[in-house]
Structures are given as structure tokens and as C-alpha cells.
C-alpha positions as CSV (number, residue, x, y, z in Angstrom):
1,X,107.7,96.5,121.8
2,X,105.3,97.2,119.0
3,X,106.0,99.3,116.0
4,X,106.5,103.1,116.4
5,X,103.8,105.1,114.7
6,X,104.7,107.4,112.4
7,X,104.3,111.2,113.3
8,X,102.7,111.7,110.1
9,X,98.9,109.5,110.9
10,X,98.9,111.9,114.1
11,X,99.5,115.1,112.1
12,X,97.1,114.2,109.2
13,X,94.9,112.6,111.4
14,X,94.8,116.5,112.9
15,X,94.5,118.1,109.1
16,X,91.5,116.0,109.0
17,X,90.1,116.6,112.6
18,X,91.2,119.6,114.8
19,X,91.4,118.3,118.7
20,X,92.3,120.2,121.4
21,X,94.8,118.7,123.3
22,X,93.1,116.3,125.7
23,X,90.8,115.4,122.5
24,X,93.9,114.0,121.0
25,X,95.3,112.4,124.1
26,X,92.6,110.5,124.5
27,X,92.0,109.8,120.6
28,X,95.7,108.4,120.6
29,X,95.5,106.2,124.4
30,X,92.0,104.6,122.6
31,X,93.7,103.7,119.4
32,X,97.6,103.0,120.3
33,X,97.5,102.4,124.2
34,X,99.1,104.3,127.3
35,X,102.6,103.2,125.8
36,X,102.3,104.4,122.1
37,X,105.6,105.4,121.0
38,X,105.9,108.0,117.8
39,X,109.0,108.7,115.2
40,X,109.3,111.3,112.5
41,X,111.2,111.1,109.6
42,X,114.6,111.7,111.5
43,X,114.0,110.7,115.1
44,X,111.9,108.2,117.3
45,X,111.2,107.1,120.8
46,X,108.6,109.8,121.2
47,X,105.7,109.2,123.9
48,X,102.7,111.4,123.4
49,X,104.1,114.2,125.7
50,X,107.4,114.8,123.7
51,X,105.7,114.5,121.0
52,X,103.1,117.0,120.8
53,X,106.4,119.3,122.5
54,X,108.3,118.3,119.2
55,X,105.1,118.9,117.0
56,X,104.8,122.7,119.0
57,X,108.3,123.8,119.1
58,X,108.9,122.8,115.4
59,X,105.0,124.8,114.3
60,X,104.1,121.1,113.0
61,X,100.8,122.2,114.6
62,X,98.9,125.6,115.2
63,X,96.2,126.0,117.7
64,X,93.0,127.6,116.0
65,X,89.6,128.3,118.0
66,X,91.5,126.3,121.0
67,X,92.1,123.3,118.4
68,X,95.6,122.3,117.8
69,X,95.6,121.2,113.4
70,X,98.3,120.4,111.1
71,X,100.6,123.7,109.9
72,X,100.3,122.5,106.3
73,X,103.6,125.0,105.5
74,X,105.9,123.3,108.1
75,X,105.3,119.8,106.9
76,X,107.6,117.8,104.6
77,X,105.5,116.1,101.9
78,X,105.8,112.3,102.5
79,X,103.1,110.6,101.7
80,X,103.3,107.8,103.9
81,X,100.1,106.6,104.3
82,X,98.4,108.7,101.3
83,X,95.5,106.5,99.5
84,X,94.4,107.2,96.1
């Protein structure tokens, strides 16, 4: 199995480009494949459905005008992919 994708990549994507769940699912499949697995700072082994549920349950994402976007107030402040 390839390296797990950090959940912050997906959150940052949604921050930049809010998407409906189906749009996000299609994007992830195109970018990472059907078998993509994700990790957070503490957990790992998520598939898309479990990651999306985790985001909703922990209020990491919020739905605005039928599109999901990152909830900045609920996301830990790590700079895994921050570029200057």
C-alpha cells in the first residue's frame, strides 16, 4: 500500500475549493485512486467514507450552500503542506 494521505491535504483543498461530497469523492478518486487511505495527526487507515464521516462528526468541515468547506475554527494548526 502506498503512503497514506494526510487529512490536512483534503481540508486545505476544501478551504481553497469548497465541493459537494460527490465532487470531492470524484476528485480524490482521480488524484489518489479508489483505494486511497488517509491519516490524521492521531489516527490512520481511513477510506473516503470514514474520513468524510470523521470530518463531519468532528466539525472539521461545514456545509455552506450545498458545498463542504473547511471549518477553520476546528482544524488543528499544523503546517504539513504550507508553502511560503
